Residue, then its C-alpha position, 0 to 999 in steps of 0.5 A: x499499500x502506498x504511503x506517500x501523498x502525491x497530489x500535484x499543485x497543478x491538479x489542486x489549482x484546476x480543482x479549486x479554480x477551473x471554471x468548468x464544473x466537469x473539469x473540477x469534478x474530474x480532478x476531484x475524482x483524481x485527487x480523491x482516488x489518489x488518497x482513499x487507500x493511503x496511510x496518511x501522516x498527521x501532516x498529510x491529513x492536514x493537507x488532505x483535509x484542506x483539499x477535501x473541504x474545497x471539494x465539499x464546499x464546491x457549488x456544483x453537485x457533480x463535484x461534491x458527488x465525485x468526492x462522495x462516490x470516490x471516498x464512500x468506503x475510505x477511512x480517509x474521508x474526514x468525519x466532519x466532511x462525512x457529516x456535511x455530505x450526508x446532509x447534502x442532496x440525495x445524489x451526494x448523501x446516499x453513497x456516504x450513508x450506504x458505505x462510509x465507515x467513518x459515520x457513527x450510529x448517532x449520525x445515522x439515527x439523526x438522518x433516520x429521524x428526518x424521515x428522508x426516504x432516499x437517505x433512509x433507504x441508503x442506511x437500510x443497505x449498509x453492510x452492518x446495521x445494529x439492532x437500535x438502528x434497525x428499530x429506528x428504521x422500523x419506527x421511521x421508515x415506510x414499507x419499502x425501507x422495511x422491506x429493504x432492511x428485512x432483505x439485508x443480512x447485515x441488519x441485526x433482526x432478533x426474534x422479538x423485532x422480527x416478529x414485530x415487523x411481521x405483525x405490523x406488515x403481515x399483509x406485505x408480501x415483499x417483506x415476507x419474501x425478503x425475510x425468507x431470503x435472509x441467510x439466517x432467521x430466529x426460530x420464532x420468526x420462522x415459525x411466525x412466517x410459516x403461519x403467514x405464507x403460502x405453502x409454496x413460500x413455506x417450501x422456499x423458506x425450508x429450502x433457503x434456510x435448510x430448516x433447521x440447518x441454518x438455524x441449527x448451525x446457530x444453536x449448535x454453535x451456541x451449545x458446542x461448549x456444553x459440559x453434558x447433554x443436561x444443557x439440552x433440557x436447560x436451553x431456552x431455545x430447545x422448546x422452540x426447536x422442538x416445536x419446529x421439528x414437530x412441524x417438519x414432521x407433521x408435514x413429512x419434511x423431517x427426512x433422514x437426508x435432512x438429519x444426516x446433512x445436519x449431522x455432517x454440519x455438526x448440528x447435533x442438537x438438531x439431530x438429538x431432537x429430530x431422532x427423538x421425534x422420529x422415535x417417539x421418545x423423550x429428548x433426554x433419552x434420545x440425547x443419552x442414546x446418541x452420546x452413549x459410547x456403548x455399541x447399542x445406544x446410537x444403533x438402537x436409536x437409529x433403527x428406531x428412527x428408521x435410518x438405514x445402515x448407511x445413514x447410521x454409519x454417517x451419523x456415527x462417523x459425524x458424531x466421532x468428528x463432533x466429539x473430536x472437535x469438541x475436545x481438541x478444537x478449542x474456541x473455534x469460530x462458527x465458520x472454522x468449526x463448520x468448515x472442519x466438520x464438513x472437510x472431515x465428513x467429506x473425507x469419510x470412507x463412506x459413499x454419499x449420494x451425488x446429491x448429498x456430496x454436492x450439497x456438502x461441497x456447496x456448504x463448505x464453499x459457502x463457509x469460505x474459510 
Protein backbone atom coordinates (compact mmCIF):
# COMPACT_ATOMS: atom_id res chain seq x y z
CA UNK A 1 0.00 0.00 0.00
CA UNK A 2 1.31 3.45 -0.91
CA UNK A 3 2.28 5.68 1.99
CA UNK A 4 3.35 8.86 0.24
CA UNK A 5 0.89 11.58 -0.69
CA UNK A 6 1.25 12.51 -4.33
CA UNK A 7 -1.01 15.38 -5.39
CA UNK A 8 0.34 17.88 -7.89
CA UNK A 9 -0.09 21.58 -7.37
CA UNK A 10 -1.48 21.77 -10.90
CA UNK A 11 -4.26 19.32 -10.05
CA UNK A 12 -5.15 21.30 -6.93
CA UNK A 13 -5.17 24.55 -8.91
CA UNK A 14 -7.61 23.12 -11.49
CA UNK A 15 -9.69 21.59 -8.74
CA UNK A 16 -10.07 24.89 -6.93
CA UNK A 17 -10.25 27.47 -9.71
CA UNK A 18 -11.24 25.92 -13.03
CA UNK A 19 -14.50 27.51 -14.27
CA UNK A 20 -15.86 24.29 -15.83
CA UNK A 21 -17.63 22.11 -13.25
CA UNK A 22 -17.00 18.96 -15.31
CA UNK A 23 -13.27 19.60 -15.22
CA UNK A 24 -13.37 20.27 -11.46
CA UNK A 25 -15.31 17.02 -10.98
CA UNK A 26 -12.72 15.04 -12.94
CA UNK A 27 -9.87 16.44 -10.87
CA UNK A 28 -11.85 15.97 -7.67
CA UNK A 29 -12.18 12.29 -8.50
CA UNK A 30 -8.50 12.08 -9.42
CA UNK A 31 -7.39 13.64 -6.16
CA UNK A 32 -9.76 11.55 -4.06
CA UNK A 33 -8.75 8.36 -5.81
CA UNK A 34 -5.09 9.08 -5.05
CA UNK A 35 -5.71 9.35 -1.29
CA UNK A 36 -8.50 6.90 -0.53
CA UNK A 37 -6.23 3.98 0.41
CA UNK A 38 -3.21 5.84 1.81
CA UNK A 39 -1.84 5.58 5.34
CA UNK A 40 -1.60 9.30 5.99
CA UNK A 41 0.76 11.02 8.41
CA UNK A 42 -0.57 13.80 10.63
CA UNK A 43 0.90 16.41 8.29
CA UNK A 44 -0.61 14.73 5.24
CA UNK A 45 -4.02 14.55 6.93
CA UNK A 46 -4.01 18.31 7.38
CA UNK A 47 -3.19 18.84 3.72
CA UNK A 48 -5.84 16.36 2.60
CA UNK A 49 -8.47 17.89 4.87
CA UNK A 50 -7.92 21.33 3.34
CA UNK A 51 -8.20 19.97 -0.19
CA UNK A 52 -11.30 17.92 0.59
CA UNK A 53 -13.01 20.87 2.22
CA UNK A 54 -12.58 22.79 -1.05
CA UNK A 55 -14.35 19.95 -2.84
CA UNK A 56 -17.08 19.57 -0.20
CA UNK A 57 -17.91 23.29 -0.47
CA UNK A 58 -17.97 23.37 -4.26
CA UNK A 59 -21.21 24.86 -5.58
CA UNK A 60 -21.56 22.13 -8.22
CA UNK A 61 -23.33 18.96 -7.09
CA UNK A 62 -21.30 16.96 -9.60
CA UNK A 63 -18.05 17.92 -7.88
CA UNK A 64 -19.35 17.07 -4.40
CA UNK A 65 -20.71 13.78 -5.73
CA UNK A 66 -17.27 12.92 -7.13
CA UNK A 67 -15.94 13.25 -3.57
CA UNK A 68 -18.79 11.21 -2.06
CA UNK A 69 -18.59 8.37 -4.56
CA UNK A 70 -14.81 8.07 -4.58
CA UNK A 71 -14.30 8.18 -0.80
CA UNK A 72 -17.52 6.42 0.24
CA UNK A 73 -15.57 3.38 1.54
CA UNK A 74 -12.47 5.21 2.70
CA UNK A 75 -11.37 5.84 6.27
CA UNK A 76 -9.57 8.90 4.90
CA UNK A 77 -12.84 10.76 4.48
CA UNK A 78 -12.71 13.22 7.40
CA UNK A 79 -15.58 12.73 9.83
CA UNK A 80 -16.68 16.37 9.70
CA UNK A 81 -16.84 16.27 5.91
CA UNK A 82 -18.81 13.03 6.03
CA UNK A 83 -21.30 14.75 8.34
CA UNK A 84 -21.66 17.57 5.83
CA UNK A 85 -22.09 15.22 2.88
CA UNK A 86 -24.89 13.15 4.45
CA UNK A 87 -26.93 16.32 4.87
CA UNK A 88 -26.40 17.24 1.22
CA UNK A 89 -28.74 16.41 -1.65
CA UNK A 90 -29.54 12.72 -2.15
CA UNK A 91 -27.07 12.13 -5.00
CA UNK A 92 -24.24 13.25 -2.71
CA UNK A 93 -25.51 11.85 0.59
CA UNK A 94 -26.62 8.37 -0.48
CA UNK A 95 -23.17 6.87 -1.30
CA UNK A 96 -21.75 8.04 2.03
CA UNK A 97 -24.78 6.89 4.02
CA UNK A 98 -24.66 3.47 2.38
CA UNK A 99 -20.96 2.73 2.73
CA UNK A 100 -18.92 5.12 4.86
CA UNK A 101 -17.13 3.50 7.82
CA UNK A 102 -16.48 6.85 9.51
CA UNK A 103 -20.12 7.50 10.40
CA UNK A 104 -21.36 6.67 13.88
CA UNK A 105 -24.72 5.34 14.97
CA UNK A 106 -25.71 8.80 16.19
CA UNK A 107 -25.13 10.30 12.73
CA UNK A 108 -27.33 7.65 11.15
CA UNK A 109 -30.07 8.00 13.78
CA UNK A 110 -30.22 11.73 13.10
CA UNK A 111 -30.78 11.07 9.40
CA UNK A 112 -33.42 8.44 10.15
CA UNK A 113 -35.34 10.91 12.31
CA UNK A 114 -35.46 13.28 9.36
CA UNK A 115 -37.55 10.65 7.51
CA UNK A 116 -35.88 11.47 4.19
CA UNK A 117 -36.92 8.47 2.11
CA UNK A 118 -33.85 8.06 -0.11
CA UNK A 119 -31.46 8.55 2.77
CA UNK A 120 -33.33 6.06 4.94
CA UNK A 121 -33.18 3.57 2.10
CA UNK A 122 -29.42 4.11 1.86
CA UNK A 123 -28.95 3.36 5.57
CA UNK A 124 -31.06 0.21 5.24
CA UNK A 125 -28.46 -1.14 2.78
CA UNK A 126 -25.36 -0.70 4.96
CA UNK A 127 -23.21 -3.78 5.41
CA UNK A 128 -23.90 -3.82 9.14
CA UNK A 129 -26.86 -2.30 10.96
CA UNK A 130 -27.10 -2.68 14.72
CA UNK A 131 -30.32 -3.56 16.48
CA UNK A 132 -31.03 0.00 17.66
CA UNK A 133 -30.67 1.33 14.11
CA UNK A 134 -32.98 -1.38 12.80
CA UNK A 135 -35.56 -0.37 15.41
CA UNK A 136 -35.26 3.25 14.26
CA UNK A 137 -35.68 2.20 10.63
CA UNK A 138 -38.81 0.27 11.58
CA UNK A 139 -40.10 3.26 13.55
CA UNK A 140 -39.48 5.96 10.96
CA UNK A 141 -39.41 4.10 7.64
CA UNK A 142 -42.13 3.18 5.19
CA UNK A 143 -42.81 -0.33 3.90
CA UNK A 144 -40.18 -0.02 1.14
CA UNK A 145 -37.45 0.76 3.65
CA UNK A 146 -38.68 -2.02 5.96
CA UNK A 147 -38.54 -4.46 3.05
CA UNK A 148 -34.98 -3.34 2.29
CA UNK A 149 -33.72 -3.87 5.84
CA UNK A 150 -35.53 -7.22 6.01
CA UNK A 151 -33.50 -8.32 2.99
CA UNK A 152 -30.20 -7.09 4.47
CA UNK A 153 -28.29 -9.96 6.07
CA UNK A 154 -26.09 -7.42 7.82
CA UNK A 155 -29.06 -6.03 9.76
CA UNK A 156 -29.41 -7.35 13.30
CA UNK A 157 -32.99 -8.59 13.48
CA UNK A 158 -33.68 -10.69 16.54
CA UNK A 159 -36.72 -12.80 17.30
CA UNK A 160 -38.69 -10.06 19.05
CA UNK A 161 -38.04 -7.34 16.49
CA UNK A 162 -38.58 -9.69 13.56
CA UNK A 163 -41.89 -10.83 15.00
CA UNK A 164 -42.97 -7.22 15.50
CA UNK A 165 -42.11 -6.37 11.90
CA UNK A 166 -44.19 -9.28 10.66
CA UNK A 167 -47.09 -8.35 12.92
CA UNK A 168 -47.19 -4.81 11.57
CA UNK A 169 -46.60 -5.76 7.92
CA UNK A 170 -48.40 -9.09 7.88
CA UNK A 171 -50.09 -8.20 4.57
CA UNK A 172 -46.88 -7.12 2.81
CA UNK A 173 -45.69 -9.99 0.62
CA UNK A 174 -42.39 -8.32 -0.27
CA UNK A 175 -41.35 -8.03 3.37
CA UNK A 176 -42.24 -11.66 3.99
CA UNK A 177 -40.34 -12.73 0.88
CA UNK A 178 -37.31 -10.74 1.98
CA UNK A 179 -37.36 -12.40 5.38
CA UNK A 180 -37.42 -15.78 3.66
CA UNK A 181 -34.41 -14.73 1.58
CA UNK A 182 -32.26 -13.90 4.62
CA UNK A 183 -29.32 -16.18 5.36
CA UNK A 184 -30.39 -16.60 8.98
CA UNK A 185 -33.66 -16.29 10.87
CA UNK A 186 -34.52 -16.77 14.55
CA UNK A 187 -36.60 -19.88 15.15
CA UNK A 188 -39.59 -17.85 16.36
CA UNK A 189 -39.57 -15.75 13.19
CA UNK A 190 -39.51 -18.90 11.08
CA UNK A 191 -42.49 -20.26 12.96
CA UNK A 192 -44.38 -17.00 12.54
CA UNK A 193 -43.60 -16.90 8.82
CA UNK A 194 -44.85 -20.44 8.42
CA UNK A 195 -48.26 -19.35 9.69
CA UNK A 196 -48.38 -16.38 7.33
CA UNK A 197 -47.14 -17.55 3.94
CA UNK A 198 -48.44 -19.86 1.25
CA UNK A 199 -47.39 -23.48 1.08
CA UNK A 200 -45.10 -22.64 -1.84
CA UNK A 201 -43.45 -19.83 0.12
CA UNK A 202 -43.09 -22.14 3.11
CA UNK A 203 -41.30 -24.61 0.89
CA UNK A 204 -38.85 -21.89 -0.17
CA UNK A 205 -38.39 -21.00 3.48
CA UNK A 206 -37.39 -24.56 4.24
CA UNK A 207 -35.14 -24.72 1.19
CA UNK A 208 -33.51 -21.32 1.60
CA UNK A 209 -32.77 -21.86 5.27
CA UNK A 210 -32.32 -25.60 5.04
CA UNK A 211 -34.59 -25.59 8.03
CA UNK A 212 -33.48 -26.08 10.56
CA UNK A 213 -29.97 -26.36 9.14
CA UNK A 214 -28.99 -22.70 9.15
CA UNK A 215 -30.92 -22.16 12.37
CA UNK A 216 -29.45 -25.28 13.93
CA UNK A 217 -25.94 -24.11 13.01
CA UNK A 218 -26.51 -21.15 15.31
CA UNK A 219 -27.99 -23.36 18.00
CA UNK A 220 -25.22 -25.92 17.70
CA UNK A 221 -22.57 -23.20 17.78
CA UNK A 222 -24.08 -21.70 20.91
CA UNK A 223 -24.06 -25.10 22.64
CA UNK A 224 -20.72 -26.50 21.44
CA UNK A 225 -19.11 -25.92 24.82
CA UNK A 226 -21.82 -27.59 26.88
CA UNK A 227 -20.43 -29.96 29.49
CA UNK A 228 -23.18 -32.55 29.20
CA UNK A 229 -26.42 -33.31 27.48
CA UNK A 230 -28.20 -31.75 30.45
CA UNK A 231 -27.66 -28.43 28.67
CA UNK A 232 -30.22 -29.49 26.09
CA UNK A 233 -33.10 -29.58 28.54
CA UNK A 234 -31.96 -26.31 30.13
CA UNK A 235 -31.53 -24.38 26.88
CA UNK A 236 -34.20 -21.73 26.41
CA UNK A 237 -34.28 -22.39 22.71
CA UNK A 238 -34.81 -26.15 22.92
CA UNK A 239 -38.58 -25.70 23.19
CA UNK A 240 -38.65 -23.59 20.03
CA UNK A 241 -36.52 -26.09 18.15
CA UNK A 242 -38.80 -28.91 19.30
CA UNK A 243 -41.84 -27.05 18.00
CA UNK A 244 -40.17 -26.52 14.66
CA UNK A 245 -39.18 -30.18 14.39
CA UNK A 246 -42.74 -31.25 15.20
CA UNK A 247 -43.97 -29.03 12.41
CA UNK A 248 -41.45 -30.51 9.98
CA UNK A 249 -42.50 -34.01 10.97
CA UNK A 250 -46.19 -33.25 10.59
CA UNK A 251 -45.53 -32.09 7.03
CA UNK A 252 -43.33 -35.12 6.20
CA UNK A 253 -40.25 -32.92 5.85
CA UNK A 254 -38.25 -34.41 8.71
CA UNK A 255 -36.39 -36.74 6.36
CA UNK A 256 -33.39 -38.96 6.97
CA UNK A 257 -31.50 -36.87 4.42
CA UNK A 258 -32.13 -33.73 6.45
CA UNK A 259 -30.90 -35.41 9.63
CA UNK A 260 -27.74 -36.78 8.03
CA UNK A 261 -26.87 -33.48 6.40
CA UNK A 262 -27.34 -31.75 9.74
CA UNK A 263 -25.02 -34.28 11.37
CA UNK A 264 -22.32 -33.66 8.76
CA UNK A 265 -22.58 -29.94 9.52
CA UNK A 266 -22.13 -30.61 13.24
CA UNK A 267 -25.69 -29.68 14.19
CA UNK A 268 -26.08 -32.35 16.85
CA UNK A 269 -28.76 -30.67 18.93
CA UNK A 270 -31.01 -30.78 15.92
CA UNK A 271 -30.18 -34.47 15.42
CA UNK A 272 -30.99 -35.22 19.05
CA UNK A 273 -34.37 -33.54 18.75
CA UNK A 274 -35.14 -34.99 15.33
CA UNK A 275 -34.32 -38.57 16.32
CA UNK A 276 -36.42 -38.18 19.46
CA UNK A 277 -39.34 -37.03 17.33
CA UNK A 278 -38.98 -39.86 14.81
CA UNK A 279 -38.48 -42.49 17.53
CA UNK A 280 -41.31 -41.32 19.76
CA UNK A 281 -39.06 -40.96 22.80
CA UNK A 282 -38.07 -38.04 25.02
CA UNK A 283 -35.33 -35.64 23.99
CA UNK A 284 -33.41 -36.55 27.13
CA UNK A 285 -33.42 -40.24 26.27
CA UNK A 286 -32.57 -39.53 22.64
CA UNK A 287 -29.56 -37.42 23.68
CA UNK A 288 -28.34 -40.11 26.07
CA UNK A 289 -28.59 -42.77 23.36
CA UNK A 290 -26.88 -40.58 20.76
CA UNK A 291 -23.93 -39.82 23.01
CA UNK A 292 -23.73 -43.26 24.61
CA UNK A 293 -20.25 -44.59 23.95
CA UNK A 294 -21.54 -48.16 24.10
CA UNK A 295 -22.29 -50.22 20.99
CA UNK A 296 -26.07 -50.24 21.25
CA UNK A 297 -27.35 -46.77 22.16
CA UNK A 298 -26.89 -44.96 18.85
CA UNK A 299 -27.55 -48.05 16.77
CA UNK A 300 -30.81 -48.76 18.57
CA UNK A 301 -31.89 -45.14 18.29
CA UNK A 302 -31.09 -45.03 14.56
CA UNK A 303 -33.03 -48.23 13.92
CA UNK A 304 -36.00 -46.97 15.90
CA UNK A 305 -35.94 -43.69 13.96
CA UNK A 306 -35.89 -45.49 10.62
CA UNK A 307 -32.32 -44.76 9.51
CA UNK A 308 -30.76 -47.34 7.22
CA UNK A 309 -27.27 -48.79 7.61
CA UNK A 310 -25.53 -46.15 5.50
CA UNK A 311 -27.27 -43.30 7.31
CA UNK A 312 -26.30 -44.83 10.67
CA UNK A 313 -22.68 -45.08 9.56
CA UNK A 314 -22.63 -41.41 8.51
CA UNK A 315 -24.30 -40.32 11.75
CA UNK A 316 -21.86 -42.34 13.88
CA UNK A 317 -18.83 -41.01 12.00
CA UNK A 318 -20.13 -37.44 12.23
CA UNK A 319 -20.57 -37.83 15.97
CA UNK A 320 -16.97 -39.02 16.27
CA UNK A 321 -15.78 -35.94 14.38
CA UNK A 322 -18.00 -33.71 16.50
CA UNK A 323 -16.61 -35.14 19.77
CA UNK A 324 -13.06 -34.78 18.54
CA UNK A 325 -13.59 -31.13 17.61
CA UNK A 326 -15.20 -30.49 20.98
CA UNK A 327 -12.23 -31.94 22.81
CA UNK A 328 -9.41 -30.57 20.66
CA UNK A 329 -10.83 -27.67 18.67
CA UNK A 330 -10.74 -25.04 21.41
CA UNK A 331 -12.57 -21.79 20.77
CA UNK A 332 -13.25 -22.17 17.07
CA UNK A 333 -15.23 -19.57 15.21
CA UNK A 334 -18.54 -20.70 13.77
CA UNK A 335 -17.12 -20.69 10.24
CA UNK A 336 -13.94 -22.56 11.18
CA UNK A 337 -15.88 -25.12 13.20
CA UNK A 338 -18.31 -25.88 10.39
CA UNK A 339 -15.50 -25.93 7.83
CA UNK A 340 -13.63 -28.57 9.82
CA UNK A 341 -16.80 -30.63 10.28
CA UNK A 342 -17.55 -30.58 6.57
CA UNK A 343 -13.99 -31.27 5.44
CA UNK A 344 -13.71 -34.30 7.68
CA UNK A 345 -17.21 -35.55 6.85
CA UNK A 346 -16.42 -35.40 3.14
CA UNK A 347 -13.24 -37.40 3.71
CA UNK A 348 -15.08 -40.29 5.38
CA UNK A 349 -14.70 -43.71 3.70
CA UNK A 350 -18.47 -43.75 3.11
CA UNK A 351 -20.29 -43.41 -0.19
CA UNK A 352 -22.54 -40.36 -0.15
CA UNK A 353 -25.22 -39.85 -2.76
CA UNK A 354 -24.29 -37.40 -5.51
CA UNK A 355 -26.94 -35.02 -4.19
CA UNK A 356 -25.56 -35.14 -0.65
CA UNK A 357 -21.98 -34.76 -1.87
CA UNK A 358 -22.89 -31.70 -3.94
CA UNK A 359 -24.78 -30.25 -1.00
CA UNK A 360 -21.87 -30.69 1.42
CA UNK A 361 -19.37 -29.23 -1.05
CA UNK A 362 -21.69 -26.27 -1.58
CA UNK A 363 -21.88 -25.77 2.17
CA UNK A 364 -18.11 -25.97 2.48
CA UNK A 365 -17.69 -23.46 -0.32
CA UNK A 366 -20.21 -21.12 1.32
CA UNK A 367 -18.33 -21.21 4.63
CA UNK A 368 -15.33 -19.76 2.80
CA UNK A 369 -12.68 -20.49 5.44
